[in-house]
Phi, psi and omega in degrees: 000317182299320184293324181291342183267330181294142184302145180295139183076011181236127176277140177224150181297160182293163187297328182292318185288322186292322180291325179296323177294321189280331187313301189293328177295325173297319176300317180294324177294313179304318182293324179288327178294326178294317179298315184294320184298315184293325177295320181284321189281318185254352177105174184285358172292348175293341188258170177273002180280161178211188182301331183270324176250081191279349172238153180212226181308320183289328174288323174296319177294317182300315180294322184284317182289325176291328174294318178290328178286358177294346175300333178291315183285324187284323180295322178294319181299311179298320187277310184274329181266311184266356169070033177271088189296335183297340180281351174308333184284346182234008183289326177296313177301321178294320182296320182294316180294319174302315181294322177296317183298309186290317179290328174293319179296323177295320182293307178302322178298327177297315176298318181297319179292323173094353183220067182303333176295342181252015179298334184288345179302323181301325183270331185270329183229061184296140169267107186288352177261007184252137174292335177296331177296317175293324177293319183297314178297315182295316185295311178307309186289323184292315181295328171299318175298317179297316177300318180292323183286333176287334186298316177301324176301318179292316184294343176278000177302149185302314182293317187282338180291347178282352180265109192298328179295327180287326176296320183287322176301317182291323181294318184290324178293325177292335178285336181260005185296335175295323181286319180299318176300321186286316179297321176295323173296316176300311180294320183288324176302319187276325182284333173297313184291325180288328177297326179284320182295326179305321176279328181289344183254016179271100175298326185280003180232086183295337178297321186263336185293135179230160178291160180265144170244108194068242179252002181243140178290155185303333181288343172299319179276336177291322180295315182301308188292318181291323176295316178294332180279326182285323189310298180307317185287327174292328178292322176295325186284317182293325176300312173301317177300312178301318179298317172299313180291319182279339178076025185224145178285135182251325179218160176291151179301329183301325180290311176305318178299319176301315178300316174300318178294320178297318172301323180296317176296315181293326184289326179300315178294321180291323180292318184299308180291323175301316185294314176305304182304317181294313180301318181286324177297321181292315191264343179235300190293310175297313172309314179300330179277358179090006185242125177270131180310335178296336182294333182291328184262342184303306183287334182228084180292349182291330182292325175297316179294322177298320179294315174298321179293320188300314187271308192285320183262304188284350181232313180293311184300311178292334176297314172301321177294316185291333181278348176273113180299321184292319183284336176291339177273353180255119187293333179293321178291321176296322181286324177300311182297318179299315181297317180296321181291324175288329175291320175302322184283325179288322176297315177309309185285336177288315183291330184279343183249291183294316185289323175303322181278332190278330184293139176285149186248349179234152187303328185266002176283150176256158172299130174279147173244156182202122175234123183297150177284169182292334174293318173298316177298318177299317180296315175303315177295330178298327177299314180299315184294318179302319178292314183299314180299309183297316180288329177290317172304316178297320182289327182281321194253350180234167175263101180270336185227093178310336182273351189298318182292322179293325183285321180290339182275352179287000000 
């Protein structure tokens, strides 16, 4: 039965081996579900957060996975809108990764809020003055778009294609994919920006507050550009990891090289705007708020190092690698650059969330400390396990890489 479901012409490991691979991830998922259950059943006192440190590991996780999941909308935009046909080789994988990231983020957000039964309040009683309202609507709509984009991948399965109704439905979905790509780009563009704009308008947090460009703070645009730059690198990295775990070539090196070059161009723009934004914040914004930037880094020199790492190592170095044609042909350099880029987006989201809340905002305040509880950590790890399980099942039973069959027959 299992062989009849696997895509034709593609080799997969035996069922016993596949189940052995899934077992530890299922155990990790169960552990995380138990941690989430304690938070929902007993309350947020199961976490290390309090009234002063109102967000923690979960908000960092949400912003990070949503940024990494940007590869779905940006790859779709490049393929269907800008006609970069070579990205057809990874678009299915990008959609699955985007679906995993967004659905995982939504589930964790429900645990973070603590009252999932009242989640519908956001839609029925929206606060029209809050950026989070726009984020909620956009993320929900984009997750729906990803689910619709995921459906054709599922319906192309050998067993499901034997049902005529599914075949017709899949064909009709494929015809509207250009529209879905455009809608997904629009939705993702605004909620990525609003997540950054949310911190940029915090007058009470001088570390995060930024001047406005038009009606949006500069963090609105930096979040969009950083997510768009990291998305292709994450697709590159996950494609390489899938090939390593399966032991099979999945795409041509030229495809990965194209993803790297796209990330390189976007990283260039990000470094430029990030540098201008930081210099303006240091010399104008923070002093006008009565705070000298040195006060943010005096208590925690590590944060100064993280800022330097984000731009100098995790952005500039991969940009240089991606712009070298010779290095783009070497998979080792490509993977190194992709890892650095993904680490950079994680550091950026960490600084904007955890550090923003930890830093004192008044002269008599002390530096706040925060260590997530095991329940928070378990929920955090559950998203990772969930992603691996969904991606593994999709990889085994659906065609995520159209070039795989051709490369295996060589």
